[in-house]
C-alpha positions in Angstrom: 92.6 123.4 94.4 96.4 123.0 94.6 98.5 122.1 91.5 100.3 118.7 91.7 104.0 118.3 91.5 104.5 114.6 91.1 107.1 113.4 88.6 105.6 110.5 86.6 107.5 107.6 88.4 106.3 104.2 87.7 105.8 104.6 83.9 108.1 104.7 80.9 106.1 107.7 79.5 106.5 111.2 81.0 104.3 113.2 78.4 101.6 111.6 76.2 98.9 112.7 73.8 95.4 111.1 74.2 93.3 111.2 71.1 89.6 110.2 71.3 86.8 110.6 68.9 83.8 112.7 69.5 81.7 109.7 69.0 83.3 108.2 72.1 81.6 110.8 74.2 78.0 110.0 72.9 77.8 106.9 75.0 74.5 105.0 74.2 73.0 108.1 72.6 73.0 108.8 68.9 74.1 112.4 69.2 75.8 114.9 71.5 77.4 114.5 74.9 76.5 111.8 77.3 77.5 113.2 80.8 78.3 109.9 82.4 80.6 108.9 79.6 82.4 112.2 79.8 82.8 111.7 83.6 84.1 108.2 83.0 86.7 109.4 80.6 87.6 112.3 83.0 88.2 109.5 85.7 90.6 107.7 83.4 92.6 110.9 82.7 92.6 111.7 86.4 94.2 108.5 87.3 96.9 108.8 84.8 97.4 112.5 85.9 97.8 111.2 89.5 100.8 109.2 88.2 102.6 112.3 87.3 102.2 111.9 83.6 102.0 115.1 81.5 98.8 114.8 79.3 97.8 116.5 76.1 94.4 115.7 74.6 92.7 116.1 71.3 88.9 115.2 71.1 87.1 115.0 67.7 83.8 116.6 67.1 81.8 113.8 65.3 79.3 113.6 68.0 78.1 117.1 67.2 79.1 117.8 63.5 81.4 116.1 61.2 82.8 118.1 58.3 82.9 115.4 55.7 79.3 114.5 56.3 78.3 118.1 55.9 80.3 118.4 52.7 78.8 115.1 51.4 75.3 116.7 51.9 76.2 119.6 49.6 77.7 122.1 52.1 80.9 123.8 50.9 83.8 121.8 52.4 85.6 124.6 54.1 82.6 125.8 55.8 81.7 122.3 56.9 85.2 121.7 58.2 85.1 125.0 60.2 81.8 123.9 61.9 83.5 120.6 62.8 86.3 122.6 64.4 83.8 124.5 66.5 82.3 121.1 67.6 85.7 120.1 69.0 85.9 123.2 71.1 82.5 122.3 72.6 83.8 118.8 73.6 87.0 120.2 74.9 85.2 122.6 77.2 82.9 119.8 78.4 86.1 117.7 79.3 87.8 120.7 80.9 84.8 121.1 83.2 84.7 117.4 84.1 88.5 117.4 84.9 88.5 120.6 86.9 85.6 119.2 89.0 88.0 116.5 89.9 90.7 119.0 90.9 92.8 118.5 87.7 94.0 121.8 86.4 93.2 122.1 82.7 93.6 124.5 79.8 91.6 124.4 76.6 93.8 125.8 73.9 92.2 126.6 70.5 93.8 126.8 67.1 91.0 129.4 66.2 91.2 132.4 68.4 88.1 132.7 70.7 89.6 134.5 73.7 86.4 134.6 75.8 86.2 130.8 76.1 89.7 129.4 75.7 93.3 130.2 75.1 94.8 130.7 71.7 97.5 128.2 70.7 101.0 129.4 71.4 103.4 126.5 71.5 105.7 127.8 74.4 102.8 128.7 76.6 101.2 125.2 76.1 104.7 123.5 76.9 104.7 125.7 80.2 101.3 124.5 81.1 102.4 120.9 80.8 105.5 121.5 82.8 103.1 122.9 85.6 101.3 119.6 85.4 98.1 121.0 83.8 96.2 118.9 81.2 96.2 120.7 77.7 93.2 119.9 75.5 93.9 121.1 72.0 90.8 122.1 70.2 89.7 123.3 66.7 92.0 120.9 65.0 95.0 122.5 63.2 92.9 125.6 62.5 92.7 124.7 58.8 90.1 122.9 56.6 90.9 119.6 55.0 92.8 118.3 58.1 91.3 115.8 60.5 91.7 115.8 64.3 93.9 112.8 63.9 96.4 114.9 62.0 95.9 117.7 64.6 96.7 115.2 67.5 100.0 114.0 65.7 100.9 117.7 64.9 100.4 118.8 68.5 102.1 115.7 69.9 105.1 116.3 67.8 105.2 120.0 68.8 104.8 119.3 72.5 107.4 116.5 72.2 105.0 113.8 73.4 106.6 110.3 73.7 103.6 108.6 72.3 100.1 109.0 71.1 97.3 106.9 72.8 94.3 106.6 70.6 91.2 105.4 72.5 88.7 103.4 70.3 85.9 100.9 70.8 88.2 97.8 70.2 91.4 96.8 71.9 93.8 97.5 69.0 94.2 97.3 65.3 92.7 94.4 63.4 93.1 93.3 59.8 89.3 93.8 59.4 86.4 94.9 61.3 86.1 92.7 64.4 82.6 93.8 65.0 81.6 92.3 61.7 84.2 89.6 61.1 84.6 86.9 63.9 87.9 85.7 62.4 89.5 89.2 62.4 93.2 89.1 63.6 94.5 91.6 66.0 97.9 92.9 65.6 100.2 93.4 68.6 102.7 95.5 66.7 102.5 97.0 63.2 104.7 99.3 61.2 103.6 102.7 59.9 104.2 101.5 56.4 102.0 98.5 56.9 99.3 100.7 58.2 99.4 102.7 55.0 99.9 99.9 52.6 97.1 97.7 54.0 95.0 100.6 54.7 94.3 99.7 58.2 91.7 102.0 59.9 93.8 103.6 62.6 94.3 107.2 61.5 94.2 108.9 58.3 97.2 108.7 56.0 98.4 112.2 56.7 98.6 111.6 60.5 100.3 108.2 60.0 103.0 109.8 57.7 103.5 112.7 60.1 104.0 110.2 63.0 106.4 108.0 61.0 108.5 111.0 60.0 108.8 112.1 63.8 109.2 108.5 65.0 106.2 108.9 67.3 104.5 105.6 68.3 100.9 105.2 68.2 99.2 103.1 70.9 95.6 101.9 70.0 93.6 100.6 73.0 90.0 100.2 74.0 88.5 103.3 75.7 85.7 101.2 77.1 87.9 99.1 79.3 88.0 100.6 82.8 91.6 101.5 83.8 92.8 100.7 80.2 94.9 103.7 79.8 96.5 103.6 83.3 97.1 99.9 82.9 99.1 100.3 79.6 101.2 103.0 81.2 101.9 100.6 83.9 103.1 98.0 81.4 100.0 95.8 81.2 96.8 95.6 79.2 95.8 94.8 75.6 96.7 97.1 72.8 98.4 97.6 69.4 101.5 99.7 69.0 102.3 101.4 65.6 106.1 101.9 65.3 108.9 102.4 63.0 
């Protein structure tokens, strides 16, 4: 397996963060990992990687354990959040395995040291991996309780100097209300960070939006279920919503 050396021609983005939820990996199941869905997402990432784009990833852990739900059921919040962080490591390792099967060099980098299964987070080392055209999957959130993987994705994207965050969801952008429930829901093509916060649009949590705003980091929300959706957006087509300054 030889490492690629392409330069990202044909797209305006050279380095991006892809944020997907753990639930996106469940597929039609109600829990855990659905291997065909993991493979499909890996195919999407491979296509973008072949364009020469440097890719960071953060995957949630809600398909295995969600800290807030554990806390709501009486578990101590800090313990529940750490369990959620461990779930993200499991998802990251599954995605790493799927990508490397496709010949895409990948590194899982954890905010919680666990040297036998993945690398500890060291910013300069992670940047070097990206420069060598390796996909970097950042796991275990920020390493701290009370912070979501949305915030972790925005933090790592800022540290890695990504040019945009791509958030894959079940719908093709941001709506003023849930399009799964309301047939008259309106989709935004563009929306500001402040509007997202003021209107409480369900994109990312408020901490992540504020951090993206402070670092002028655009957030592009698209449908992960649309085949070739991520590659299409990078090539200047497709349907999505961009959150900007």
